C-alpha positions in Angstrom: -18.8 -71.4 -10.4 -20.0 -69.7 -13.7 -20.0 -65.9 -14.2 -23.7 -64.9 -14.0 -25.0 -62.9 -17.4 -24.8 -59.5 -15.4 -20.9 -60.1 -14.1 -19.8 -61.2 -17.5 -21.5 -57.7 -18.7 -20.0 -55.9 -15.6 -16.7 -57.4 -16.6 -17.3 -56.4 -20.5 -17.6 -52.5 -19.2 -14.5 -52.5 -17.1 -12.5 -54.1 -19.8 -14.2 -50.8 -22.1 -13.9 -48.4 -20.4 -10.0 -49.3 -19.1 -9.2 -49.7 -23.1 -11.6 -46.5 -23.4 -8.9 -44.0 -22.0 -7.0 -41.5 -24.1 -3.7 -41.4 -23.2 -1.8 -39.0 -26.2 -2.6 -37.4 -29.1 -4.9 -39.6 -31.0 -5.8 -41.4 -28.1 -3.5 -44.8 -29.0 -0.4 -45.4 -29.9 -1.3 -45.5 -33.6 -3.4 -42.4 -33.3 -6.3 -43.6 -34.3 -8.6 -40.7 -33.2 -11.3 -43.7 -32.0 -13.0 -44.8 -28.9 -14.7 -48.0 -27.8 -17.8 -46.6 -26.8 -20.9 -44.6 -27.6 -20.3 -40.0 -27.3 -23.0 -38.9 -25.2 -25.6 -36.3 -26.7 -23.9 -33.2 -26.9 -26.8 -31.7 -25.1 -25.1 -29.0 -22.3 -21.7 -27.7 -21.7 -20.6 -29.5 -18.3 -17.7 -28.2 -17.6 -15.6 -24.7 -18.5 -12.4 -24.8 -18.0 -9.5 -21.7 -19.2 -6.5 -22.6 -19.9 -4.6 -20.1 -22.0 -5.1 -16.9 -20.3 -3.2 -15.0 -23.2 -5.8 -15.5 -26.4 -6.4 -11.8 -26.4 -2.3 -11.0 -26.7 -2.0 -14.0 -29.1 -4.6 -12.8 -31.4 -2.8 -9.4 -31.4 0.3 -11.5 -32.4 -1.8 -13.4 -35.1 -3.9 -10.2 -36.7 -7.2 -11.7 -35.7 -6.3 -14.9 -35.6 -5.3 -17.9 -32.7 -1.9 -19.0 -33.9 -1.6 -21.7 -31.2 -1.2 -25.1 -31.4 -3.0 -27.2 -28.1 -2.6 -30.1 -26.0 -5.3 -32.9 -26.7 -7.4 -33.8 -23.1 -5.6 -36.8 -21.5 -8.6 -38.8 -19.7 -8.8 -41.9 -18.0 -11.6 -42.7 -15.7 -12.7 -39.3 -13.6 -9.1 -38.0 -14.3 -8.4 -35.7 -17.1 -5.0 -34.1 -17.7 -4.9 -30.5 -19.5 -2.0 -27.8 -20.3 -2.4 -24.5 -18.6 -0.3 -22.0 -19.4 1.4 -18.8 -17.2 4.0 -16.7 -16.7 3.6 -13.8 -19.2 3.3 -13.3 -22.9 5.8 -11.3 -25.0 5.0 -10.7 -28.7 8.4 -11.4 -29.7 9.2 -14.7 -28.0 7.5 -18.0 -26.5 9.8 -18.2 -24.3 8.4 -16.0 -21.5 5.4 -18.3 -20.8 5.2 -21.3 -18.9 3.5 -24.6 -19.9 1.9 -26.8 -16.9 0.0 -29.7 -16.9 -3.3 -29.6 -14.3 -5.2 -32.3 -13.0 -9.0 -31.7 -13.0 -11.3 -34.7 -11.7 -14.7 -35.3 -11.8 -16.7 -35.4 -8.2 -20.3 -36.2 -9.2 -20.9 -34.0 -11.7 -18.8 -31.3 -10.4 -14.9 -30.6 -12.2 -12.3 -30.1 -9.7 -8.5 -29.1 -10.2 -6.6 -31.1 -7.9 -3.0 -30.2 -8.4 -1.1 -28.1 -11.2 2.8 -28.8 -12.2 4.9 -26.6 -14.3 7.7 -27.7 -16.6 10.9 -26.0 -17.5 10.2 -26.5 -20.9 10.6 -24.3 -23.5 9.4 -24.2 -27.2 11.6 -24.3 -30.9 13.1 -20.4 -31.6 10.4 -18.0 -33.2 10.8 -17.3 -36.5 13.6 -15.2 -38.4 13.9 -13.6 -41.6 10.5 -14.8 -42.8 12.1 -18.9 -41.6 10.7 -21.3 -39.2 7.0 -21.3 -37.5 4.9 -19.1 -37.3 2.4 -20.7 -34.9 3.5 -21.2 -31.3 4.8 -25.2 -31.1 2.7 -28.0 -29.3 3.4 -28.9 -25.9 1.7 -32.6 -24.7 2.4 -34.5 -22.2 1.4 -38.4 -22.2 -0.4 -40.8 -19.7 1.8 -44.1 -19.5 2.8 -46.5 -16.5 0.5 -45.0 -14.0 2.2 -41.5 -14.4 2.3 -38.2 -16.5 5.1 -37.9 -18.6 6.1 -34.0 -20.0 8.5 -32.7 -22.0 11.1 -30.8 -19.7 14.0 -28.6 -20.5 17.6 -30.0 -22.6 15.5 -32.9 -24.3 14.8 -34.5 -21.1 11.5 -35.5 -20.0 9.6 -35.0 -16.2 7.8 -38.2 -15.1 5.0 -37.0 -12.8 2.8 -39.0 -9.9 -0.6 -38.3 -11.1 -2.1 -38.7 -7.8 -0.1 -35.5 -6.5 1.6 -33.7 -9.4 4.6 -34.4 -7.5 8.2 -34.7 -9.5 8.7 -38.2 -9.5 11.9 -37.9 -11.3 13.7 -36.1 -14.5 14.9 -38.3 -17.2 17.7 -36.7 -19.2 19.2 -38.6 -22.3 21.2 -35.9 -23.3 23.8 -35.5 -20.2 26.2 -34.0 -23.2 24.7 -30.9 -23.5 26.0 -27.7 -22.3 23.0 -27.2 -19.5 19.7 -28.0 -20.3 18.8 -25.2 -22.3 20.9 -26.6 -25.0 18.3 -29.3 -26.7 14.4 -28.9 -27.3 11.8 -31.5 -27.3 10.5 -31.1 -30.4 6.6 -32.9 -30.4 4.6 -34.6 -28.2 5.0 -37.6 -26.3 4.2 -40.6 -27.9 3.8 -44.1 -25.2 4.1 -47.9 -27.4 1.6 -50.4 -25.6 4.5 -51.5 -23.3 4.8 -48.3 -21.5 7.9 -47.1 -23.4 7.8 -43.6 -24.2 9.0 -42.2 -27.6 9.7 -38.5 -29.1 12.0 -36.6 -30.8 14.4 -33.8 -29.9 17.0 -31.2 -31.8 19.7 -29.0 -30.6 19.6 -25.3 -32.8 22.4 -23.1 -33.7 21.9 -20.4 -30.9 22.6 -17.1 -33.4 20.8 -18.6 -36.4 17.8 -21.2 -35.5 16.2 -21.4 -39.0 18.7 -19.9 -41.1 22.0 -22.0 -40.0 21.8 -26.3 -39.9 21.3 -27.5 -36.6 23.5 -29.5 -34.3 22.3 -32.3 -34.0 18.1 -34.2 -33.9 17.6 -37.3 -32.2 14.5 -39.9 -31.6 14.3 -40.6 -28.0 12.9 -43.8 -26.4 12.6 -44.4 -22.6 11.3 -47.4 -21.0 9.3 -47.4 -17.9 12.0 -48.2 -15.8 13.9 -44.6 -17.4 16.6 -46.1 -19.6 16.8 -43.7 -22.6 18.1 -44.8 -26.2 18.6 -42.0 -28.5 19.0 -42.4 -32.6 20.4 -39.4 -34.6 17.9 -38.3 -37.7 20.8 -38.3 -39.9 21.4 -42.2 -39.3 17.3 -43.1 -39.5 17.7 -41.2 -43.1 20.1 -42.8 -45.6 19.1 -42.0 -48.4 18.5 -38.5 -47.6 21.0 -35.6 -49.3 24.0 -34.8 -47.5 23.7 -31.5 -44.7 25.7 -29.6 -47.2 24.5 -30.9 -50.4 22.3 -28.4 -52.7 18.5 -28.7 -52.9 16.4 -27.5 -55.4 13.9 -24.6 -54.0 11.8 -22.5 -55.8 11.0 -19.8 -58.4 11.0 -16.3 -57.9 8.2 -14.1 -57.8 10.3 -12.2 -60.8 9.5 -15.5 -63.0 5.8 -15.2 -62.7 4.0 -17.2 -64.0 5.3 -20.6 -62.8 7.2 -22.8 -64.6 9.1 -19.9 -66.3 10.1 -22.5 -69.6 8.8 -26.2 -69.3 12.1 -27.5 -68.5 13.2 -24.9 -66.3 14.9 -25.5 -63.0 15.0 -23.4 -59.8 17.9 -22.4 -57.9 19.2 -24.7 -55.4 20.7 -23.5 -51.8 22.3 -25.8 -48.6 20.0 -28.9 -48.0 20.4 -29.1 -44.2 20.4 -31.9 -42.3 17.6 -34.3 -41.3 16.0 -33.5 -38.5 11.5 -34.2 -37.1 9.2 -31.9 -38.0 8.0 -29.8 -35.2 4.7 -30.7 -33.3 5.2 -34.4 -34.9 4.2 -37.4 -32.8 5.8 -40.6 -33.3 3.0 -43.6 -34.0 3.5 -46.4 -32.5 2.4 -50.4 -34.4 1.3 -53.2 -32.1 4.8 -54.9 -33.3 6.8 -51.9 -31.8 7.9 -50.3 -34.7 7.7 -46.6 -34.9 7.1 -44.4 -36.9 7.7 -40.7 -37.6 8.7 -38.0 -40.5 11.7 -36.2 -41.5 13.4 -33.1 -43.0 15.9 -31.5 -44.3 15.8 -28.7 -41.8 16.5 -26.2 -44.6 14.3 -27.4 -47.0 10.8 -29.0 -46.3 10.5 -30.3 -49.9 13.3 -32.8 -48.9 10.7 -35.2 -46.1 11.0 -38.3 -45.4 8.6 -41.1 -43.8 10.5 -43.2 -41.6 10.0 -46.8 -39.6 12.1 -47.5 -37.1 12.5 -50.9 -34.7 12.1 -51.0 -31.3 15.8 -50.9 -30.5 16.0 -47.6 -32.8 17.4 -49.0 -35.6 16.2 -48.5 -39.0 13.5 -50.6 -40.6 12.6 -48.5 -43.8 12.5 -45.0 -45.2 10.2 -43.6 -47.7 10.8 -40.2 -49.8 8.1 -38.1 -50.3 9.5 -36.2 -52.8 8.5 -36.9 -56.3 5.3 -38.8 -55.8 2.3 -36.6 -56.6 1.7 -35.5 -60.1 -1.3 -33.1 -60.2 -0.5 -30.1 -60.1 -1.1 -27.8 -63.7 -3.9 -29.0 -65.7 -4.9 -31.3 -62.9 -5.9 -29.7 -59.5 -5.0 -26.1 -60.9 -6.5 -24.3 -63.7 -5.6 -25.2 -67.4 -2.2 -23.6 -68.4 -2.7 -20.1 -69.3 -5.9 -19.7 -67.5 -6.6 -17.5 -65.0 -5.0 -19.7 -61.8 -3.4 -21.9 -63.9 0.8 -22.6 -64.3 2.3 -20.7 -67.5 1.3 -22.0 -71.1 3.4 -24.8 -72.1 4.3 -26.4 -68.4 4.5 -30.1 -68.4 1.3 -31.2 -66.8 0.9 -32.4 -63.3 4.1 -30.8 -62.2 4.0 -28.5 -59.5 4.6 -24.9 -60.6 6.9 -24.0 -57.5 10.0 -25.9 -58.9 9.0 -28.0 -61.6 9.1 -31.5 -60.6 6.3 -34.0 -59.8 5.5 -32.8 -56.6 6.7 -33.5 -52.9 4.9 -34.0 -49.6 6.6 -31.4 -47.5 6.5 -31.6 -43.6 6.5 -28.1 -42.1 6.8 -26.2 -38.8 3.5 -25.0 -38.2 2.0 -28.1 -38.9 1.0 -31.0 -36.0 0.2 -33.6 -38.6 1.1 -36.8 -37.6 1.6 -40.4 -38.7 -1.2 -42.8 -38.0 -1.2 -46.5 -38.5 -4.1 -48.1 -40.2 -5.7 -51.8 -39.1 -3.8 -53.4 -41.9 -0.4 -51.5 -40.8 -0.4 -49.0 -43.7 0.4 -45.4 -43.0 -1.2 -42.2 -43.7 0.6 -38.9 -43.6 -0.6 -35.1 -44.0 1.8 -33.3 -45.8 1.8 -29.8 -47.1 1.9 -29.0 -50.6 1.3 -25.2 -51.7 0.3 -25.3 -55.5 -3.5 -27.1 -54.9 -4.3 -23.5 -52.6 -2.4 -24.6 -49.8 -4.3 -27.8 -49.1 -1.6 -30.2 -48.8 -2.1 -33.9 -49.5 -2.9 -36.9 -47.1 -0.1 -39.7 -48.4 -0.7 -43.2 -48.1 2.0 -45.8 -47.4 2.0 -49.8 -47.4 3.8 -51.3 -44.1 6.6 -51.7 -45.8 7.4 -48.7 -47.1 5.3 -48.7 -50.4 3.9 -45.8 -51.8 -0.3 -46.1 -52.3 -0.9 -42.4 -53.1 -2.6 -40.0 -52.2 -5.7 -37.6 -51.4 -5.9 -34.0 -52.6 -6.1 -32.5 -48.5 -3.9 -32.9 -45.7 -2.8 -29.6 -44.2 -2.4 -30.0 -40.6 -4.5 -33.0 -40.1 -3.6 -36.4 -38.0 -6.9 -38.0 -39.6 -9.1 -40.5 -37.6 -9.8 -44.4 -38.2 -13.1 -45.9 -37.8 -13.2 -49.7 -38.1 -16.0 -51.4 -39.1 -17.1 -54.5 -41.2 -13.8 -56.1 -41.4 -12.3 -52.6 -43.0 -12.3 -49.1 -41.9 -12.5 -45.7 -43.0 -10.6 -42.1 -42.6 -11.6 -39.3 -41.1 -10.3 -35.5 -42.1 -11.0 -32.4 -42.1 -11.3 -30.9 -46.0 -10.8 -26.7 -46.3 -10.3 -25.5 -49.8 -9.0 -21.9 -48.8 -9.5 -19.1 -50.7 -5.9 -18.2 -51.2 -4.0 -17.8 -54.8 -3.7 -20.9 -55.9 -0.1 -21.7 -55.7 1.7 -18.4 -54.2 1.0 -15.6 -52.3 1.1 -12.0 -53.7 0.2 -9.4 -55.6 1.8 -10.6 -58.9 0.5 -14.6 -58.0 -2.4 -16.4 -60.0 -5.9 -15.4 -58.5 -7.4 -18.1 -56.0 -10.4 -20.2 -56.5 -12.9 -20.6 -59.2 -16.4 -20.6 -59.9 -15.4 -24.6 -60.9 -13.8 -25.1 -57.9 -15.1 -22.5 -55.3 -13.5 -21.9 -51.3 -15.6 -24.9 -49.4 -14.9 -26.7 -46.1 -15.9 -30.4 -45.4 -15.8 -33.1 -42.8 -14.6 -36.1 -45.1 -14.9 -39.8 -45.0 -12.4 -42.0 -46.9 -11.9 -45.7 -48.2 -8.5 -47.0 -47.3 -8.5 -46.8 -51.5 -9.0 -42.8 -50.6 -12.2 -42.8 -52.7 -14.9 -40.4 -51.0 -17.9 -42.2 -48.9 -19.5 -39.1 -47.8 -19.0 -35.1 -47.2 -20.5 -32.8 -45.1 -20.2 -29.1 -45.4 -19.9 -26.5 -43.0 -23.0 -24.0 -44.1 -22.8 -21.2 -40.9 -22.4 -17.9 -42.6 -22.9 -15.9 -39.3 -20.3 -15.0 -36.5 -21.3 -15.8 -33.1 -20.0 -14.8 -29.2 -21.3 -16.0 -25.6 -22.0 -13.7 -23.6 -23.5 -14.8 -20.0 -25.7 -17.2 -21.0 -26.6 -15.8 -24.3 -25.2 -16.5 -27.4 -24.8 -13.2 -30.1 -24.9 -13.6 -33.7 -23.9 -10.8 -36.2 -23.1 -10.5 -39.6 -25.2 -13.3 -41.3 -24.4 -13.8 -44.6 -20.9 -13.0 -43.6 -19.6 -16.4 -44.3 -21.1 -17.1 -47.5 -18.8 -20.2 -47.6 -19.0 -21.4 -44.5 -15.8 -21.6 -41.6 -12.9 -23.5 -41.6 -12.7 -26.6 -39.7 -10.3 -26.3 -37.0 -9.8 -29.6 -35.5 -6.4 -31.0 -36.4 -7.1 -34.5 -34.9 -10.7 -35.7 -34.9 -12.4 -37.9 -32.8 -14.9 -40.9 -33.7 -16.7 -42.9 -31.0 -17.6 -46.8 -31.9 -20.6 -46.1 -34.0 -18.8 -43.8 -36.5 -19.8 -40.7 -35.2 -17.2 -38.2 -35.9 -16.8 -35.0 -33.4 -14.4 -31.8 -35.2 -15.0 -28.1 -33.7 -14.9 -25.5 -36.6 -13.6 -21.8 -36.5 -17.9 -21.1 -36.3 -17.2 -21.5 -32.5 -19.3 -25.0 -33.0 -18.8 -28.5 -31.8 -20.1 -31.3 -34.2 -21.4 -34.7 -34.7 -22.1 -36.3 -37.9 -22.9 -39.7 -38.2 -21.9 -43.0 -40.0 -23.6 -42.3 -42.8 -22.4 -38.2 -43.1 -25.2 -36.6 -41.6 -25.2 -34.1 -38.8 -26.7 -35.5 -35.5 -26.3 -32.5 -33.0 -24.1 -29.2 -33.0 -23.2 -27.0 -29.6 -22.1 -23.5 -29.4 -19.2 -23.0 -27.1 -17.6 -19.8 -26.7 -16.6 -17.8 -30.0 -15.7 -17.7 -33.4 -12.8 -17.5 -33.8 -9.9 -18.2 -36.6 -7.1 -20.9 -36.9 -7.2 -22.4 -33.2 -6.0 -25.5 -34.5 -6.8 -28.2 -31.6 -7.6 -31.4 -30.8 -10.7 -33.5 -29.7 -11.0 -36.4 -27.2 -13.9 -38.4 -25.9 -13.9 -40.3 -22.0 -14.8 -43.5 -21.1 -18.1 -42.2 -20.1 -19.0 -40.7 -23.6 -18.3 -37.2 -22.4 -16.5 -35.2 -25.1 -13.9 -32.6 -24.7 -13.9 -30.0 -27.3 -11.6 -26.8 -27.6 -12.4 -23.0 -28.5 -10.6 -19.5 -27.3 -8.0 -21.5 -24.8 -11.2 -23.1 -22.8 -11.9 -27.1 -22.7 -15.3 -27.4 -23.1 -16.7 -30.7 -21.8 -20.0 -31.4 -23.2 -22.2 -34.1 -22.8 -25.8 -34.9 -22.1 -26.7 -33.2 -18.3 -28.9 -30.6 -18.5 -26.5 -28.1 -16.3 -23.3 -26.0 -17.1 -20.8 -26.5 -14.8 -17.9 -24.3 -13.9 -14.6 -25.6 -12.6 -13.4 -24.3 -9.2 -9.9 -23.6 -9.2 
């Protein structure tokens, strides 16, 4: 009997709903950040769930900024899985905290907590002597094989029953370690289309984790049956300098303005072993190819994009070094002028080391590779010489370098497929910082010709700007009870930074990002604002992702709260 038109429509809706789940950072294995359905109008806050009770202490540690990376809300049908922090907070170490996964479920218009399960995972060690991360590292689970998997101690992961929160089993690829604290899961877990779990792990020197070389670093693959395979990052980066070789560093402040002379060479120091950047989520192509990034432990200027076969053998590597030629006299003011390089410097050079420029993998970033529909790869690398804006670097499916855009700091862009092509959506913050270094002896910051500004940007595959939307909020706001109170009108004449590190885009091409002004924004496919909704607090440097569920509800984050926004008229508070 043929299906009726209504039956076909219902099957379509069911398939769309199943494909609309947000299972991991970037939603899918390629990190597209795109859903096949439209988001709801953002007319109301539907739920408000506090997942980080330590925001006040974190602001104290960050000097007024929230220097913490947060997990994307994992959503599937009416289930929501979100990290919740507990334990205690210390200004000296992150390790006193406990990271948990909580399951929330929609029951009608109410979002209720069903269970919460703790992990024994601890983040990478705090920075020492100016080396290592200043931002709290990212804990991030994944939904696969009908279960939740979350990072755990010793480089292991825990498989959790999604219905009850019970631990099904611990999967430990590192039984040779000296106990469960020997190795650390360094970033979010990812899952491919067949349910294999992919992640990275690293073993630090316990005495000086950031000043001495690591004891090892690995890419891990876990099958749905729980069988694990590992490959060392050293084996995946055969062209990298050996760990004990000398790598070029940076000129000293006594040599400013940089470079000291047109042919100057900066001091060199030990490179260190290749290992993953903290917070990096591997991307996985439809054919199972795994793409991640690697860096020298002691020098971020020696970094690589790495493609790995499903069996964890090397497919190709591409250096991020000597790719950029847009420093002196290009993105910087002319040589000899305020903010520019020293007179006589070679055009295009990075003044910090007098090379043609390197994309850097830094441990304060959560940038992860994104695989586009044509198989090419985008990665947001850090560069200091262009006002700390970084570069969005683009490589072909075979590792050929295709070019870069002038912004890439801490962004995993979203991909909107349309009209037999696609667009790349990212934030673009033009920070008010010194041009290529920081401190009293450094060149000054932005010029009138290139002022401080904060945009959402959409690019073509060739990295041409399709549209930009600039933040024009000038005052700070705060939600007090049911009221929104704003003050200091005009205190932020250049607007606020976009604090999203992984935007979302719906089937219509509407892009969703949250800003440090405390609002979540929806910008349509033509670059025009559709709407914005205030959440909790204007707050600096809360680098947070956004999710969208199959019903079009938007999951945004601000000040340690998960806010669910949509079209209903009443605000609902999570019952715990």
